[in-house]
DOTORGU-535931 format. One record per residue: x, y, z of N, C-alpha, C in turn. Coordinates in steps of 0.001 Angstrom, whole numbers, padded with zeros to 6 digits, always signed. Each point is the difference from the previous one (the first is absolute). Layout:
# residues N
XYZXYZXYZ...
END
This chain:
# residues 280
+025322-307501-032604+000560+001097-001082+000120+001079+000650+001104+000466-000946+000938+001519+000144-001028+001426+000297-000328+000317+001219-000694+001677-000645-000028+000951-001211-000228+000137-000724+000598+001368-000920-000028+001217+000545+001250+000673-000427+000377+001328+000962+000038+000916-000920-000880+001320-000041-000309+000749-000370+001959+001121-000149-000261+000199-001475+001417+000621-000245-000144+001396+000060+001211+000945+000704+000368+000704-000065+001536+000331-000289-000215+001174-000015+002198+000389-000549+000540+001288+000316+001077+000297+000568+000172+001718-000563+001218-000432-000912-000105+001465-000599+000550-000474-001057+000749+001658-000596+001514-000443-000125+001427+001279+000395+000373-000317-000815+001078+001273-000125+001446-000346-000449+000905+000995+000097+001074-000421+001398-000334-001169+000073-000818-000455+001081-000033-001415+000386-000532-000382+000981+000574-000994+001105+000959-000348-000034+000443-001377+000575-000043+000286+001679+000641+001222+000757-000281-000221+001288-001885+000710+000322-000683-000393-000716-001705+000494+000256-000168-000441+001386-000487+000608+001304-000430-000519+000912-001969-000734-000258-000754+000681-001254-001033-000746+000190-000414-001243+000181+001082-000648-000508-001076-001239+000286-000163-000651+000744+000985+000185+001177+000143-000477+002065-000686+001422-000114-000201+000558-000242-001978+001072+000338-000786-000742+000055-000120-000008-001076-001220-000885-000248+000134-001120+000304+000137-000893-000148+000194-001231+000482-000322-000118+001280+000544+000531+001223-000549+000539+001238-001483+000781-000039-000479+000770-000978-001087+000305+000091-001061-001294-000229+000565-000858-000703-000543-001028-000835-000480-000885+001331+001267-000664+001183+000049-000672+000744-001098+000472+001450+000043+001415-000418-000999+000856+001330-001415-000720-000178-000367+000425-001379-001589-000158+000114-000429-001132-000940+001174-001021+000444-000535-001390-000640-000557-000679-001669+000909+001010-000847-000810+000001-001251+001624-000305-000512-000229-000911-001667+000994-000735-000750+000096+001315-001001+001355+000640+000169+000200+000316-001674+001668-000007-000650+000792-000281-001171+000440+000712-000333+000778+000961-000222+001061+000509+000692+000291+001759-000097+001399+000008-000555+000725+000446-001185+001449-000620-001020+000574+001689-000097+000949-000020+000936+000669+001506-000869+000570-000479-001327-000311+000365-001288+000832-000411-001278+000054+001529-000225+001382-000476-000983+001212+000784-000536-000879+000607-001849-000888+001016-000421-000287+000527-001126+001557+000722-001163-000158-000891-001000+001019+000792-000456-001009+001793-000431+000967+001041-000367-000401+000919+000072-000902+000548-000875-000081-000485-000579-000576+000140-002415-000903-001365+000137-000493-000455+001269-001628-001146-000541-000670-000144+001121+000305+001374+000863-001221+000327+001655-001519-000471-000832-000951+000582-000875-000647+000229-000618-000273-001102-000202+000637-001160-000850-000344-000951-000860+000087-000904+001478+000960+000048+000644+000675-001427+001127-002251+000525+000965+000084+001184+000159-001506+000075+001601-001404-000556-001138+000250+000223-001278-001156-000373-000845-000259-001855+000169+001268-000538-000747+000128-001553+000624-000506+000079+001497+000501+000020+000784+000257-000168+001614-001653-000036-000075-000652+001037-000187-002041-000042+000390-000228-000909-001092+000720-000435-000665-000958-000870-001261+000081-001453+000506+001309-000030+000897+000202-001834+000268-000664-000295+001242-000378+000875+000290-001294+000403+001023+001181+000658+001527+000630+000763+000001+000550+000949+000901-001171+000663+000890+000252+000328+001316-000901+000471+000505+000216+001019-000038+001124+000803+000517+000392+001382+000608+001872+000298-000196-000220+001120+000209+001983+000165-000347+000229+001408+000738+000995-000015+000300+000555+001042+000863+000816+000564-000541+000355+000721-001035+000664+001000-000676+001139+000892+000687+001456-000605-000183+000907+001867+000233+000680-000229-000930+001432+001294+001043+000328+000634-001598+001023-001618-001018-000300+000947-001014-000039+001066-000949-001721+000070-000782-001085-000711+001045-000722+000149-001032-001607+000175+000664+000466+001346+001121-001588+000035+000299-000675+001490-000840+000804+000284-000731-000951+001128-000923-000150-000476-001030+000514-001384-000625-000675-001249-000828-000949-000487-000062+000027-000644+001576-001424-000093+000231-001274+000434+000381+000617+001437+000074-001282+000232+000094-000979+000739-001730+001218-000184-000276+000044+000283-001351-001224-000803-000846+000353-001412+000614-000518-001690-001156-001234+000409+000406-000253-000013+001261-001274-000237+000871-001859+000310-000804-000833-000577-000019-001204+000394-000588-000164+000552+000989-000095+000504+000819-001236+000871+000906+001653+000415+001603-000260+000728+000126+001302+000146+001514-000806+000619+001424+000180+000110+000549-000687+000996+001647+000467+000694-000520-000796+000959+001133-000052+001581+000829+001485-000492-000493+000809-000150+001520+001141-000013+000751+001215+000090-001603-000584-000941-000877+000843-000572-000957+000226+001370-000930-001390+000763-000059+000614+000559-001088+000179+001887+000988+000029-000257+001209+000686+000982+000476+001404-000105-000191+000266-000924-000296+001016-000360+000370+001214-000555-001401-000421+000088-000576+000320-000316-001846+000887-001452-000137-000419-000536+001354+000736-001239-000085-000893-001102+000565+000212-001201+000134-000175-001242+000737+000976-001377+000393-000439-000216+001298+000754-001002-000168-000642-001088+000390-001474-000144-000274-000880-000633+000158-000853-000264-001338+000245-001663-000057-000610-000383-001503-001593-001716+000506-001062+000489-000237-001120-001263-000562-000700+000182-000964-000134-001084-000218-001082-000398-000761-001088-000195+000579-001509+000923-000757-001313-000364+000584-000137-001521-000830-001991+000375+000143-000276-001131-000223-000201+000570-001340-000743+000996-000539+000195+000293-001683+001051-000146-000730+001623-000211+000641+001167-000148-000658+000648+001665-000067-000379+000685+000909+000552+001174-000468+001419-000230+001050+000818+001262-000364+000973-000572+001231-000248+001810+000707+000334-000084+001059-000482+000802+000942+001619+000183+001101+000038+001367-000412+001252+000879+001389-000409+000582+000642+000676-000384+000898+000097+001320+001680+000991-000046+000427+000933+001266+000621+000702+000095+000941+000021-000253+001401+000523-000878+000352+000074+000027+001736+001275+000904+000633+000533-000003-000829+001619+001184+000484-000243+000867+001044-001118+000874-000088+000147+000858+000341-000841-000494+001598-001589-000435+000080-000185-001132+001391+000722-000211+000411+001121-001052-000175+001022-000657+000530+000997+000683+001353+000440+001438-001411+000940+000511+000887-000846+001608+001277-001224+000349-000228-001195+000041+000592-000092-000657+001151-000588-001012-000218+000161-001419+001262+000816-000112+000885+001269-000134-000422+001252+000235+001447+000297+000787+000194-000639+001384-000146+000791+001012+000414-000833+000563+000847-001669-000057-000286-000954+000684+001275-000363-001452+000803-000507-001176-000641+000088-001356+000560+000648-000576+001252+001419-000224-001053+000586-000935+000836+001201+000912+000903+000757+001289-000595-000065+000535+000559+000073+001412+001162-001610+000174-000741-000523+000665+000779+000169+001598-000184+000155+000003-001226+000351+001619-000478-000851+000761-000040-000030+001445-000003-001079+000934-000278+000205+000730-001547-000693-000482-001149+000396+000396-000948-000960+001795-000320-001594+000207+000877-000643+000937+000105+000455+000997+000512+000574+001282-001078+000435+001524+000346+001430-000453-000326+000992-001303-000680+001457+000092+000645+000458+001267-001174+001173+000473-000356+000948+000268-001111+000971-001210-000636-000520-000392-001090+000544-000917-000634+001559+000084-001008+000800-000721+000586+001158+000184-001394+000114-001411-000359-000206-000350-001570+000084-001071-000311+001244-000044-001071+000803-001001-000045+001197+000558-001177-000110-001079-000596+000118+000162-001574+000058-000794-001336-001574+000444-000590-000195-000184-001310-000412+000408-001051-000085-001285-000927-000287-001868+000362-000488-000150-000803-000951-000849+000274+000037-001395+000045-001732-000711+000304-000160-000384+000899+001520-000212+000577-000709-000388+001226-000584+001524+000751+000003+000761-000347-000390+001240+001408-000996+000766-000851+000238-000241-001735-001865+000118-000421-001027-000948+000700+000238-001274-000126-000991-000837+000665-000317+000472+001154+001002+000187+000854-000683+000552+002037-000912+000932+000026+000660+001462-000998-000106+001537+000429-002339-000100+000253-001056-001014-001105-000961+000610+000115-000487-000891+001845+000412-001014+000446+000497-000785+001609-000067+001452+000777+001292+000751-000451+000267+000452+000904-000955+001844+000448+000273+000274-001584-001001+000842+000603-002138+000156+000647+000338-001250-000475-001934-000283+000477+000100+000446+001462+001236-000844+000782+000338+000399+001680-000588+001489-000047-000038+001084-000709+000133+001392+000178+001379+000351+001100+000888+000375-001099+001686+000410+000894-000375+001043-000553+000913+001103+000897+000094+001375-000181+000158+000458-000924+001197-000630-001118+000508+000248-001561+000918-001579-000135+000039+000345-001164+001170-001090-000361+000667+000717-000538+001561-000286-000540+001281+000338-000476+000897-001056-000880-000055-000257-001266+000466-001075-000144+001033+000730-000834+001193-000979+000522+002006+000620-000363+000055-001082-000758+000544+000772-001087+001117-001363-000913+001349+000603-000938+000682-000812+000141+001189+000354-000559+000050+000758-001765-001001+000192-000432-000220+000549-000939-001471+000730-000224-000067+001457+000860-001028+000843-000019-001097-000350-000390-000083+000436-001929-001139-000318-000447-000568-001434+000109+000704-000900+000446-001082-001349-000347-000067+000156+001322+000083+000852+001468-000466+000241+000406-001755+000595+000481+000316+001227-000566-001113+000868-000505-000577-000110-000688-000078-000893-001623-001071-001151+000063-000428-000550+000651+000079-000904+000559-000668-001032+000498-000879+000698+001415+000301+001426+000278-000780+000811+001055-001175+000510-000822+000480+000328-000926-001190+000898-000985-001091-000975-000327-000185-001394+000670-000675-000729-000470-001045-000183+001095+000684+000757+000865-001091+000335+002018-000466+001391-000030+000023+000748-001324-000032+002067+000503-001366-000545+000339-000713-000440-000143-001026+000277+000310-000609-000571+001359+000310-000855+000241-000455-000860+001734+000135+001442+000921-000890-000774+001038+000063+000962+001168+001121+000413+000758+000863-001034+000145+001391-000031+000009+000950+000967-000478+001185+000202+000450+000701+001353-000876+000938-001395-000672+000516-000162-000738+001033-000590-001211+000579+000654-000635+001219+000130+000270+001582+000765-000430+000823-000804-000747+000275+000245-000635+001785-000830+000027+001183+000947-000659+001345-001231+000252+001014+000990-000290+001315-000669+000031+000940+000323-000272+001731-000414-000439+000014-000102+002146+001308-000420+000024-000011-000517+001498+000322+000975+001022+001031+001149-000780+000187+001729+000614-001240+000508+000258-001090-000673-000617-000750+001356-000133-001470-000069+001409+000880-002004+000350-001058+000356+001308-000519+000784+000499-001075-000003+000346-000687+001380+001104+000678-000113+001351+000769+001199+001018+000458-000441+000732-000867-000046+001590-001559+000100-001011-000676-000791+001514+000055-001016+000501+000009-000293+001575-000173-000690+000852-000889-001704-001019+001200-000663-000022-001481-001705-000653-000373-000559+001184-001338-000875+000172-000067-000248+000644+000414-002060-000322-000337+000010-001154+000866-001225-000411+000189-000125-001453+001308-000888-000156+000799+000558-000944+000012-001551-000206-000465-000677-002167+000338-001502-000342+000797+000398-000801+000926-001341-000645+000289-000346-000678-000490-000549-001284+000257+000338-000722-000655-000834-001468+000785+000028-000781+001485+000314+000158+001067-000699-001420+000045-000893+000556+001306-000526-001299+000725-000735+000268+001358-000262+000179+000512+001672+000919+001650-000332+000197-000089-000793+000624-000221-000375+000940+000280-001228+001879+000676-001204-001567-000940-000523-001100+001036-001638-000469+001280+000893-000145+000334+001179-000589+002336+000260-000128-000044+000096+001358-000371+000111+001099+000309+000340+001382+000292+001889-000063-001009+000746-000761+000288+001222+000356-001451+000315+000197-000300+001293+000442-001010+001095+000266+000041+001325-000974-001319+000246+000058-000178+001419-000918-000099+000956+001009+001164+001350-001465+000513+001071+001082-001189+000558+000153-000050-000061+002007-000487+000936+000059+000345+001881+000462-000439+000218-000208+000401+001462+000794+000252+000403+001446+001170+000642+000260+000383-000402+001433-000997+001180+000766-000519+000853-001268-001303+000966+000906-001329-000504+000749-000359-001590-000316-001616+000042-000451-000146-000249+001700-000425+000203-000172-000855-000300+001761-000538-001308+000274-000071-000004+001393-000948-001601+000521-000306+000302+001262-001916-000248+000073-000109+000446+000799-000034-000682+001491+000365+000559+000597-000261-001043+001457+000066-001521+000142-001355+000054-000285-000418-001710-000091-000235-000858-001283+001411+000478-001083-000180+000025-001206+000110-001710+000658-000506-000600-001850-000068-001014-000035+000724-000590-001182+000158-001413-000761+001172+000073-001200-000638-001661-000513+000247-000270-001461-000897-001482+000037+000734-000502-001304+001316-000333+000066+000268-000824-001075-000735-001198-000984-000529+000610-001180-000897-000756-000718+000751-001242-000152+001739-000383-000632+000786-000839-000178-000469-000702+001434+000876-001299-000079+000131-000810+001288+001496-000512-000108+000064-000736+001067+001699-000813+000065+000573-000678+001758+000375-000576-000860+000435-000625+001609+000986+001030+000974+000584+001098-000479+000303+000806+000254-000465+001385+000052+000453+001099+001009-001229+001301-000571+000878+000347-000741-001128+000531-001169+000368+001252-000629+001191+000650-000500+000506+001370-000851+000540+000869+000644-000970+001301-000139-001105-000363-000561-000991+001433+000325+000057-000208+001893-000277-001514+000360-000831-000200+000820+000785+000469+001543+002164-000539-000198+000701+000525+000595-000360+001556+000754+000151+000864-001657-000298+001547-000348-000852+000087+001451-001022-000294-000396-001193+000425+000673+000277-000399+002037+000653-000758-000116+000531-000401+001230+000789+001175+000400+000945+000468-000917+000661+000839+000814+000223+001220+000215-001565+000056-000742-000424+001492+000612-001346+000154+000457-000287-001222+000775-001154+000457+001109-001077-000606-000333+000233-000246-000728-001652-000591-000782-000450-001391+001441-001446+000438+000851-000029-000836+000790-000435-002028-000569-000477-000106-001290-000028-000403-000089-000523-000551-001434+001199-001350-000300+000507-000654-001844-000320-001209+000139-000795-000346-001337-000411-000557-000338+000402-001182-001308-000060-000824-000825+000377-000224-000776-001259-000821-000595+000037-000062-001956-000819-000512-000764-000890-001210+000825+000626-001050+000334-000681-001032+000775-001298-000359-000525-000272+000871+001537-001505-000094+000001-001001+000473-000812+000655+000978-000459-000793+000516-001238-000283-001308-001005+000809-000644-000183+000692-001186-001598-001292-000364+000693-000534-001443+001280-000700-000151+000951-001389+000357-000165-000114+000951-000418-000999+000533+000523-001015+000151-001373+000899+000618-000532-000409-000395-002343-000332-001261+000585+001103-001303-000234-000749-000529+000232-001507-001222-000232+000307+000627+001779-001961-000110+000198-000922+000147-000487+000137+001272-000076-000952+001190-000834-000184-001137-001102+001172-000281-000702-000189-000924-001606-001040-001117+000413+000371-001044+000876-000285-001143+000244-001732-000029+000510-000288+001035+000439-000881+000136+000856-001422+000530-001115+000674+000909-001635-000314-000038-000591-000262-001391-001235+000908-000957+000316-000243-000936-001176-000914-001094+001034+000183-000312+001545-000444-000718+000929-001210-000063+000629-000474+001712-000141-001355+000431+000941+000732-000178+001866+001166+000058-000047+000366-000773+001850+000982+000960-000383+000636+000949+001398+000699+001138+000363+000837-000819+001228+001569-000388-000639+000514-001011+001123+000811+001011+001246+000465-000693+000801+000404+000902+000963+001701-000001-000712+000275+001495+000464+001752+000335-000515+000799-000026+001139-000348+000119+001606+001181+000512+000615+000920-000766+000042-000523-002043-000059+000892-000674+000051+000649-000417-000742+000112+000338-001035+000445-000173-001654+000909+000866+000000-000199+001262+000433+001629+000633-000271+000641-000052+001128-000122-000733+001374+000723+000133+001252+000906-001278-000704-000780-001253-001076+000927-001300-000146+000397+000476-001267+000364+000950-000648+000523+000110-001366+001211+000665+000798+000217+000581+001341+000934+001002+000027+000633-001046+001057-000400-000603+000570+000115-001103+000947+001573-001352-001595-000596+000232-001374-000187-000696-000987+002032+000245+000678+000860-001686-000756+001510+000142+000098+000116+000931-001442+001150+000485+000010+000340+000816-001296+000815-001052-000836+000285+000945-001472+000546-001376-000829+001455-000344+000156
END
């Protein structure tokens, strides 16, 4: 008899180029587990109904990507502290009582890739993060947990950055926000690009007066076959190390896998195999 496979999926719109099925397939092979993990395109107006049906039909867990992370958080019956802090969820599961549980593994994935895989030190760092959308909101709590010196949120629309920053004004780490031209000139130790500008082969309009620390590092939460415009800008401005977001993608997936299956897979080989895979 064929072994029954627990059902998982990543849902989004669009979803066609998701690497999540390949990542979770590698995790399952590592840990000798039988799972069925698919990428599913869900219509924007039917997300909530689709999720309910998935779990009613025996589905075990979901990863959630754009544009549904805020709605995933809202529909859940319970949410983890990190999902509550982010106001968004990229992880859903149903417990034995039938409640839908939301979590957010994005921040854990980002910080793990930077601190464990790359060996970067975030404690005491001056962090500049570009963008004020859901991707940035999802990772700020994990960054603040590392106790940096300060964090500034910069965005094309200053009001959005300011509103986002105000959510953490009571935190021990100073958090502020504003437009790109309002970025303080102090030397930044870490710059994180959380915007989608790379998708259109562009980058945020950063001020030429912005200061970079001698050991400044840069991280683009996007990933692709070629360096993004932000990564090229960082290299041209003397940043000592530049990373894309592939490691973050794999690390947040590993955290999801652990929450579902109770085993934490090895990630380095998965990142290496994805980078070595032939492109489209």
